[in-house]
N, C-alpha and C positions, 0 to 999 in steps of 0.2 A: 732729694725727696721733699724738701720744703716747698718746692713749686707745686707739687701735687696737693699738699694740704691747702694751699692758697687758691687753687683753681677748682677744688672739689665742689664748693657750693655753686659755682657757675655751671659746671658740668651737670650737676643734679638738676638745676633749674632748666637748663637747656633740654635735657632728656624728658623732663616732666612736661614742658611746653610742646615738645615734639610729639610725645605720646598723646597729648590732648588734641593736637592738630590732626593726628591720624584718626583718632576716634571721631572727631567731627566730620572728617571727609568720608569715613565709612558710614556714619549715620546719615549723611546727606545722600550718599549713593543709594543706601538702602531705602530711604524715603522716596527717592526718585523712582526706583524700580517698583516699589509697592504702588505708588501713585499711577504709574503708567501701565500696570499689569492689566487692569480692566480694559483699557483701550486696546492693548495688544491682543488680549483674548477675544474681544469683540470683533476685531478685524480678522482673526484666525491666523495671524502671522506667527511664524516661529520666533524664538527668542533672539538669536543672533541677527537674522536679516532685519527684524524690526528695529533693533537698536542701532544697527549699522546704517539703515536708512534714516533713522531719526538724527543720528550724529552728523551724517554727511549732508543731510538736507537743510541744515541751518547755515 
């Protein structure tokens, strides 16, 4: 059990950084969706076909 007490700080830091990375990715995806919403609504495209075309067109 002594190995667990030695590795606990590293595991804690790892999961803290991983959760921060997940939050940043979700925030970036949300900002992307909000930014492109007006263009999508202006063109009258549905949600999935618009982003599918956007992703595959690059």
